[in-house]
C-alpha positions as CSV (number, residue, x, y, z in Angstrom):
1,X,179.0,194.8,176.3
2,X,178.0,196.5,179.0
3,X,174.1,196.7,180.2
4,X,174.5,200.4,179.9
5,X,174.8,200.6,176.6
6,X,174.5,204.9,175.9
7,X,170.7,205.2,174.9
8,X,171.6,206.5,171.5
9,X,171.3,205.8,167.8
10,X,174.1,203.8,166.9
11,X,176.5,204.8,163.9
12,X,178.0,201.8,162.0
13,X,181.7,202.2,162.0
14,X,182.1,201.7,157.9
15,X,179.7,204.5,157.9
16,X,182.4,207.1,160.0
17,X,185.2,205.6,157.9
18,X,183.5,206.6,155.0
19,X,183.5,209.8,155.3
20,X,186.2,211.8,153.2
21,X,186.4,214.9,155.2
22,X,187.7,212.5,159.0
23,X,189.9,210.4,157.0
24,X,189.7,207.6,159.0
25,X,191.6,204.2,158.0
26,X,191.5,201.1,160.2
27,X,194.4,199.9,160.5
28,X,194.6,196.9,162.3
29,X,191.7,194.3,164.1
30,X,189.0,193.0,163.0
31,X,187.2,194.3,159.9
32,X,183.6,193.5,160.3
33,X,181.2,195.9,161.0
34,X,180.3,197.5,164.9
35,X,177.9,200.3,165.6
36,X,179.0,203.0,167.5
37,X,176.9,204.3,170.4
38,X,178.9,207.2,171.1
39,X,182.6,209.2,170.9
40,X,184.4,209.2,174.1
41,X,188.3,210.5,174.4
42,X,190.2,210.0,177.5
43,X,194.2,210.1,177.8
44,X,194.2,207.8,181.0
45,X,196.0,204.6,181.8
46,X,192.8,202.9,182.4
47,X,189.8,203.8,180.5
48,X,188.0,201.1,182.1
49,X,186.2,203.4,184.9
50,X,184.9,205.9,182.4
51,X,183.2,203.8,179.3
52,X,179.4,202.5,179.4
53,X,180.3,200.5,176.2
54,X,179.9,200.8,172.9
55,X,182.2,203.9,172.4
56,X,184.7,204.1,169.8
57,X,187.4,205.5,172.8
58,X,189.8,208.8,171.1
59,X,193.2,208.9,172.4
60,X,195.8,210.8,171.3
61,X,198.7,208.5,173.6
62,X,199.3,211.1,176.0
63,X,199.1,208.4,178.3
64,X,202.2,207.1,176.5
65,X,204.7,209.0,175.1
66,X,207.2,207.0,173.8
67,X,207.3,206.7,170.4
68,X,207.7,202.3,170.1
69,X,205.8,201.8,173.3
70,X,205.9,198.5,175.1
71,X,203.9,195.1,173.9
72,X,203.6,194.5,177.6
73,X,202.2,198.2,178.0
74,X,199.9,198.1,174.4
75,X,198.6,194.9,175.3
76,X,197.4,195.8,178.6
77,X,195.6,198.9,177.8
78,X,193.8,196.9,175.0
79,X,192.9,194.2,176.9
80,X,191.2,197.0,179.5
81,X,189.6,198.4,176.5
82,X,187.9,195.7,175.3
83,X,187.3,194.7,178.9
84,X,185.0,197.7,179.2
85,X,183.0,197.3,175.5
86,X,184.3,199.5,173.9
87,X,183.4,199.2,170.1
88,X,186.4,200.5,168.6
89,X,190.4,202.4,169.5
90,X,190.5,205.8,167.6
91,X,194.5,206.9,167.6
92,X,195.6,210.3,166.8
93,X,198.6,210.6,164.7
94,X,199.9,214.2,166.9
95,X,201.1,216.2,169.0
96,X,202.5,213.1,170.3
97,X,203.1,210.1,167.9
98,X,203.5,210.7,164.1
99,X,202.7,206.7,164.0
100,X,200.7,204.0,165.6
101,X,202.4,202.2,167.8
102,X,203.2,198.5,165.8
103,X,202.9,196.8,169.3
104,X,199.5,199.1,169.8
105,X,198.2,197.5,166.4
106,X,199.8,193.7,167.2
107,X,197.6,194.1,170.9
108,X,194.5,195.2,168.4
109,X,194.9,192.3,166.1
110,X,195.3,190.0,169.1
111,X,192.2,191.1,171.4
112,X,190.0,191.7,168.5
113,X,189.6,195.9,168.5
114,X,189.1,197.7,165.2
115,X,192.1,200.0,165.7
116,X,191.7,203.7,163.6
117,X,193.8,205.8,162.1
118,X,192.7,209.8,162.7
119,X,194.8,212.0,161.0
120,X,196.8,215.0,162.3
121,X,194.0,217.7,160.3
122,X,191.4,215.6,161.9
123,X,191.0,216.8,165.4
124,X,188.5,214.8,168.2
125,X,185.9,217.0,168.3
126,X,185.2,216.7,164.5
127,X,185.3,212.7,164.7
128,X,182.3,213.6,168.0
129,X,180.7,215.9,165.8
130,X,180.0,213.6,163.0
131,X,179.1,210.4,164.9
132,X,176.7,212.7,166.8
133,X,174.7,213.9,163.4
134,X,174.5,210.5,161.7
135,X,172.9,209.4,165.1
136,X,170.4,212.1,164.8
137,X,170.1,211.3,161.1
138,X,169.3,207.3,161.6
139,X,167.0,208.2,164.8
140,X,165.2,210.6,161.9
141,X,165.3,207.5,159.9
142,X,164.0,205.3,161.8
143,X,161.2,207.4,163.8
144,X,160.2,207.9,159.8
145,X,159.6,204.3,159.4
146,X,158.3,203.3,163.3
147,X,155.6,206.3,161.8
148,X,155.2,204.8,158.8
149,X,154.9,201.3,160.0
150,X,152.3,202.3,162.9
151,X,149.9,204.1,159.8
152,X,150.4,201.1,157.5
153,X,149.3,199.0,160.4
154,X,146.5,200.9,161.4
155,X,145.5,200.8,158.1
156,X,145.2,197.3,157.6
157,X,143.3,196.9,160.6
158,X,140.7,198.6,159.1
159,X,140.5,196.5,156.4
160,X,137.8,193.9,155.8
161,X,139.9,191.1,156.7
162,X,142.0,192.6,159.2
163,X,143.7,190.1,161.0
164,X,145.8,188.1,157.2
165,X,146.3,192.2,156.8
166,X,147.9,193.2,159.6
167,X,149.9,190.6,159.2
168,X,151.0,190.6,156.0
169,X,151.8,194.8,156.5
170,X,154.0,193.2,159.5
171,X,155.9,190.7,157.0
172,X,156.9,193.5,154.4
173,X,157.9,196.6,157.3
174,X,160.7,193.2,158.6
175,X,161.4,191.3,155.7
176,X,160.7,188.3,156.8
177,X,157.4,186.2,158.1
178,X,154.7,186.8,160.3
179,X,152.5,184.0,161.7
180,X,149.4,184.0,164.1
181,X,149.2,181.1,166.8
182,X,146.3,180.2,168.5
183,X,146.4,178.7,172.2
184,X,146.7,175.4,171.6
185,X,149.9,175.8,169.0
186,X,147.9,176.0,166.0
187,X,148.3,178.6,162.8
188,X,145.4,180.9,161.8
189,X,147.1,182.7,159.6
190,X,151.0,183.8,158.2
191,X,151.8,186.2,155.7
192,X,155.5,186.3,153.5
193,X,158.1,184.3,153.2
194,X,158.0,181.5,155.0
195,X,161.4,180.3,156.1
196,X,162.5,176.6,155.6
197,X,161.0,173.6,157.5
198,X,163.9,173.4,160.6
199,X,163.5,177.4,161.0
200,X,159.2,177.1,160.5
201,X,159.0,174.1,163.4
202,X,161.0,176.1,165.6
203,X,159.0,179.3,166.3
204,X,156.0,176.9,167.1
205,X,158.0,175.9,169.6
206,X,159.5,179.0,170.6
207,X,155.6,180.2,171.7
208,X,154.4,176.8,173.2
209,X,156.6,178.8,176.0
210,X,154.4,181.5,176.7
211,X,151.6,179.2,177.3
212,X,151.5,179.2,180.6
213,X,151.0,182.7,181.2
214,X,154.4,183.4,182.7
215,X,156.3,184.9,179.7
216,X,155.1,187.2,177.5
217,X,157.6,187.4,174.9
218,X,160.7,184.8,174.0
219,X,163.1,184.8,171.4
220,X,166.1,183.5,169.7
221,X,168.5,183.4,167.2
222,X,168.4,180.3,164.2
223,X,170.4,178.9,161.5
224,X,168.9,180.0,158.5
225,X,169.7,178.2,154.6
226,X,171.4,182.2,154.1
227,X,173.0,183.2,157.3
228,X,170.8,184.0,161.3
229,X,167.6,184.4,161.4
230,X,166.2,185.8,164.2
231,X,162.7,184.2,166.0
232,X,160.6,185.7,168.2
233,X,157.1,185.1,169.4
234,X,154.5,188.1,171.7
235,X,151.9,186.4,173.3
236,X,149.1,188.7,172.9
237,X,148.1,190.3,175.6
238,X,144.2,190.0,177.6
239,X,143.1,187.5,180.1
240,X,144.2,183.5,178.4
241,X,141.9,180.8,178.1
242,X,142.3,177.7,180.3
243,X,144.3,175.8,176.6
244,X,146.8,179.2,176.0
245,X,146.0,182.1,174.3
246,X,147.2,183.6,171.2
247,X,150.6,184.8,169.8
248,X,152.1,186.4,167.3
249,X,155.7,184.6,165.8
250,X,158.0,186.5,163.8
251,X,161.3,185.3,161.5
252,X,163.7,187.5,159.3
253,X,167.2,188.2,159.1
254,X,167.3,191.6,160.8
255,X,166.1,193.0,164.2
256,X,166.7,196.1,166.1
257,X,164.8,198.3,168.1
258,X,162.4,200.2,165.7
259,X,162.0,195.8,164.4
260,X,160.6,195.5,168.2
261,X,158.6,198.5,168.2
262,X,157.0,197.6,164.9
263,X,156.2,194.5,166.5
264,X,154.3,196.1,169.6
265,X,151.8,198.0,167.7
266,X,151.2,194.6,165.9
267,X,150.7,193.0,168.7
268,X,148.5,195.7,170.3
269,X,146.7,196.0,167.0
270,X,145.8,191.7,166.6
271,X,145.0,192.0,170.7
272,X,142.0,194.8,169.4
273,X,141.0,192.2,167.0
274,X,141.2,189.2,168.3
275,X,140.2,189.7,172.3
276,X,136.4,189.6,171.9
277,X,136.4,185.6,170.6
278,X,139.2,184.2,171.8
279,X,138.0,182.9,175.0
280,X,135.3,181.0,173.5
281,X,132.9,181.4,176.2
282,X,131.6,184.5,175.4
283,X,131.2,183.6,171.6
284,X,128.3,181.2,173.3
285,X,126.9,183.9,175.2
286,X,126.5,186.2,172.4
287,X,125.1,183.3,170.0
288,X,122.3,182.9,172.3
289,X,122.0,186.2,173.1
290,X,121.0,186.7,169.0
291,X,118.9,184.2,169.3
292,X,117.1,185.1,171.7
293,X,116.2,188.3,170.2
294,X,115.5,187.1,167.4
295,X,112.6,184.9,168.9
296,X,114.2,181.9,169.8
297,X,112.9,179.6,172.9
298,X,114.9,179.8,176.4
299,X,115.1,175.9,176.1
300,X,116.9,176.1,172.3
301,X,119.8,178.1,173.7
302,X,120.2,177.0,177.2
303,X,123.3,174.7,175.4
304,X,125.5,177.3,173.8
305,X,124.7,178.9,177.1
306,X,126.1,175.3,179.0
307,X,128.8,174.9,176.2
308,X,130.7,178.2,177.2
309,X,131.0,177.4,181.1
310,X,127.5,179.3,181.5
311,X,125.0,177.5,183.9
312,X,122.1,179.5,183.6
313,X,121.5,178.6,187.1
314,X,124.4,180.0,188.4
315,X,125.8,183.3,189.5
316,X,127.7,183.6,186.6
317,X,124.4,182.5,184.8
318,X,121.9,184.9,186.2
319,X,125.2,187.2,184.9
320,X,124.0,186.7,181.9
321,X,120.9,187.2,181.8
322,X,121.5,190.6,183.5
323,X,123.9,191.1,180.5
324,X,121.5,189.3,177.7
325,X,118.8,192.0,179.9
326,X,121.0,195.0,179.3
327,X,121.2,194.5,176.1
328,X,117.3,194.3,175.3
329,X,117.1,197.9,177.2
330,X,118.9,199.7,175.4
331,X,117.8,198.1,172.4
332,X,114.5,199.4,173.1
333,X,115.9,202.5,174.8
334,X,113.8,205.4,176.1
335,X,113.0,208.7,175.0
336,X,114.8,210.5,177.4
337,X,117.9,208.2,177.3
338,X,118.3,207.9,173.4
339,X,115.9,210.4,171.8
340,X,113.5,208.0,170.8
341,X,113.9,204.0,170.6
342,X,116.9,202.3,168.7
343,X,116.4,200.5,165.4
344,X,118.5,197.0,164.5
345,X,119.7,195.7,161.4
346,X,119.1,191.8,161.0
347,X,121.8,190.3,159.3
348,X,121.3,186.8,157.5
349,X,124.1,185.1,155.3
350,X,125.8,182.1,153.9
351,X,129.4,181.7,153.3
352,X,130.7,180.7,150.3
353,X,133.5,178.0,149.8
354,X,134.4,176.0,152.8
355,X,135.1,177.3,155.9
356,X,138.8,178.0,158.0
357,X,140.7,177.2,160.5
358,X,140.4,179.3,163.8
359,X,136.9,179.8,163.3
360,X,136.0,182.3,166.5
361,X,139.3,185.0,164.9
362,X,137.9,185.0,161.2
363,X,134.2,185.6,163.6
364,X,136.0,188.5,165.1
365,X,137.1,189.8,161.7
366,X,133.1,189.2,160.8
367,X,132.1,191.2,163.6
368,X,134.5,194.2,163.5
369,X,133.1,194.0,159.3
370,X,130.0,194.2,160.5
371,X,130.5,196.5,163.2
372,X,128.6,194.6,165.9
373,X,129.9,191.6,168.3
374,X,126.1,190.8,168.5
375,X,127.2,187.4,165.7
376,X,125.9,183.8,165.6
377,X,127.9,181.7,163.3
378,X,126.5,178.2,162.9
379,X,128.3,176.1,160.3
380,X,127.5,178.1,157.2
381,X,124.9,179.8,158.7
382,X,125.6,183.7,159.9
383,X,123.1,185.7,161.7
384,X,123.7,189.2,162.9
385,X,122.6,191.7,164.9
386,X,123.7,196.0,163.8
387,X,122.8,198.9,166.1
388,X,121.7,201.3,164.4
389,X,120.6,202.1,160.0
390,X,124.0,202.7,158.9
391,X,124.5,200.0,155.6
392,X,125.8,197.1,155.9
393,X,128.4,196.6,153.6
394,X,128.9,192.9,151.7
395,X,132.0,190.9,153.6
396,X,134.4,188.3,151.8
397,X,133.7,185.4,151.9
398,X,129.8,185.0,152.9
399,X,126.8,186.2,150.9
400,X,124.4,188.4,152.9
401,X,120.7,189.7,153.4
402,X,119.9,193.1,155.1
403,X,117.2,193.3,156.5
404,X,115.4,197.0,156.9
405,X,116.2,198.6,160.5
406,X,113.7,198.0,162.8
407,X,112.5,198.4,166.6
408,X,113.9,195.2,168.6
409,X,110.2,195.1,169.4
410,X,109.5,194.4,165.7
411,X,112.8,192.6,165.9
412,X,110.7,189.8,163.5
413,X,109.6,191.5,161.0
414,X,113.7,192.8,160.5
415,X,114.8,189.1,160.6
416,X,111.8,188.3,157.0
417,X,113.5,190.7,155.0
418,X,116.9,189.5,155.8
419,X,115.9,186.2,155.0
420,X,114.2,187.9,151.5
421,X,117.3,189.2,150.8
422,X,119.4,186.6,151.6
423,X,117.4,184.3,149.1
424,X,118.0,187.4,146.5
425,X,121.2,187.6,146.7
426,X,121.6,183.7,146.3
427,X,120.2,183.0,143.7
428,X,121.4,186.4,142.1
429,X,125.3,185.7,142.8
430,X,125.3,188.6,144.6
431,X,127.6,189.4,147.2
432,X,125.1,191.8,149.4
433,X,121.4,192.6,149.2
434,X,119.6,194.8,151.3
435,X,115.7,194.7,151.6
436,X,113.9,197.6,151.3
437,X,110.7,198.1,153.7
438,X,109.1,201.0,151.6
439,X,104.8,199.9,152.7
440,X,105.2,203.7,154.0
441,X,105.6,205.1,150.3
442,X,104.8,204.9,147.0
443,X,101.2,203.9,145.5
444,X,100.7,201.5,148.4
445,X,100.6,204.3,150.8
446,X,97.7,205.8,148.8
447,X,95.3,202.8,150.7
448,X,95.1,203.0,154.3
449,X,96.9,199.9,156.2
450,X,94.3,198.4,158.0
451,X,92.6,198.4,154.5
452,X,95.1,196.9,152.7
453,X,96.1,194.3,155.3
454,X,92.3,193.6,155.2
455,X,92.1,193.7,151.3
456,X,95.6,191.1,151.7
457,X,94.6,188.6,154.0
458,X,90.8,187.9,151.2
459,X,92.9,188.3,148.3
460,X,96.0,185.9,149.9
461,X,93.2,183.4,151.8
462,X,93.6,180.3,149.7
463,X,97.2,180.0,150.9
464,X,96.7,180.7,154.2
465,X,97.8,177.4,155.1
466,X,100.5,177.1,152.6
467,X,102.7,178.7,153.8
468,X,105.7,177.3,151.0
469,X,103.2,178.2,148.4
470,X,103.2,181.8,149.2
471,X,107.3,182.1,150.2
472,X,108.0,180.3,146.8
473,X,105.1,183.1,145.2
474,X,107.0,185.9,146.7
475,X,110.4,185.0,146.1
476,X,109.2,184.0,142.6
477,X,107.9,188.2,142.1
478,X,110.8,189.4,143.5
479,X,113.2,188.4,141.0
480,X,110.6,188.7,137.9
481,X,109.7,184.9,137.7
482,X,112.6,183.8,137.2
483,X,112.6,179.7,138.0
484,X,116.3,179.3,138.1
485,X,117.0,182.0,140.3
486,X,113.8,181.5,142.4
487,X,115.2,177.9,142.7
488,X,118.0,178.9,144.0
489,X,117.2,180.8,146.4
490,X,115.0,179.2,147.9
491,X,117.1,175.1,148.0
492,X,115.1,173.5,145.6
493,X,114.5,171.5,141.8
494,X,113.7,174.6,139.1
495,X,110.1,171.7,137.9
496,X,109.5,172.0,141.6
497,X,108.9,175.8,141.8
498,X,107.4,175.4,138.6
499,X,104.8,172.7,140.5
500,X,104.0,175.3,143.3
501,X,104.0,178.4,141.1
502,X,100.8,176.6,139.2
503,X,99.2,174.9,142.5
504,X,99.0,178.7,143.5
505,X,97.9,180.0,140.5
506,X,94.9,177.4,140.5
507,X,94.2,178.2,144.4
508,X,94.6,182.2,143.8
509,X,92.6,181.5,140.3
510,X,94.8,184.2,138.9
511,X,96.8,184.1,135.4
512,X,100.7,184.9,136.4
513,X,101.5,185.5,133.8
514,X,99.6,189.3,133.8
515,X,101.8,191.7,135.0
516,X,98.3,194.0,136.8
517,X,97.8,190.2,138.3
518,X,101.2,190.4,139.7
519,X,101.0,193.4,140.7
520,X,98.2,193.1,143.0
521,X,100.0,189.7,144.1
522,X,103.2,191.3,145.0
523,X,101.3,194.4,147.2
524,X,99.0,191.5,148.8
525,X,102.0,190.3,149.6
526,X,103.9,193.3,151.4
527,X,100.4,194.3,152.6
528,X,100.2,190.8,154.2
529,X,103.5,191.1,156.4
530,X,103.0,194.9,158.2
């Protein structure tokens, strides 16, 4: 077909043949269905200059009034029509010919052009009108399909695990298989019906073409168990790391313009969801920044900066320092710019189950779910800084503890609260526990803060040099004296908990079975950290 095919939505030839009010009938040529992009009427002997390709050419044979016609004439006419890229030839019965010339039918069979008989009662205008009505309906259907797919993909991108959700929606909308490849060609996530192994291997090979960055997409067609399968790969936009870039692969039995547009929406969404973490260097700088803000020594985080290609002594390292300083200024805030200091919520977490392939990708998902880019994933441990005081939500695959919102100069207190909340979450097997920092309200607010801290230091003085005993007592009281849950929270044996609590009771000269004593010690522990 010509590259100048009319920019319209095609209509299957079978759809026009099935309309009873037209009465069209195919009398020669191949019977497989063909897309018709337009209807064009011409009585010229040579139709080539007037066709773009994809049309149903309508003619009453005025250019050949001889009823029988010559075989040579009709052969040349049909060959030229096929050369012009016509989808079909509609021949009108009247006013010149009473029947379709046999030579014309033979030529259509020879050159593979569908020949449709247009009855006397059907005008060419009626055929054109039916074509445009069908095209408009299909256009409306395709726009609605594209709109629904866009909405579904956007909704999937807002879920807890957006990347797999987007891939599932894409596979469902295209009726095939969707897969996200890493820069090295590894399969990071996939959804839909996986094709046969031979086809499965062809898609990564197609994706490998994009690693150089010279191509943004590639496609191919391969034979599947039940017919032809269309393979497409799309490189995700954005700066590509040295090893390549992420790529979206799609395998489906059908492919049209709407399928391509739907895949394009998925490409944009996946690029937004993964672009912040794919290079790896940014992840290292972010982890270093989180650790610095939580009090880590500079020499402890320097390896992260070096591993990310940012030598602190280089100009790039200075830029990273500037970025860190800017972030710290934003965290501290100012009354003039922000109306008061900005608060942060410290989140600590522990992974449930095994780590998954494509760690950077899942870190990006976690960052999206927590609504922050300040994420530090170190093995099975997580630290995050979430700006603002909005409640942190549970994240699949992680047990989380969230501290109370604190200003930047009190991040250590927020981290301590997050640590205790995480221990409670682990002990209670809860996906998320939020630490409540309510020392400014309730019964304990009846005591002046300075006097409360002095009382706490005096009451807990025997435990000053025994941090393990203090933390065990705090955890044990927060879990209502449960030996098992305290052991889980601290990661020690329950007998160790019993020994520590017994030793704490001995040093404090207190009966920990007395609820009044427990309440007194609980308030003392809270006052001690304020």
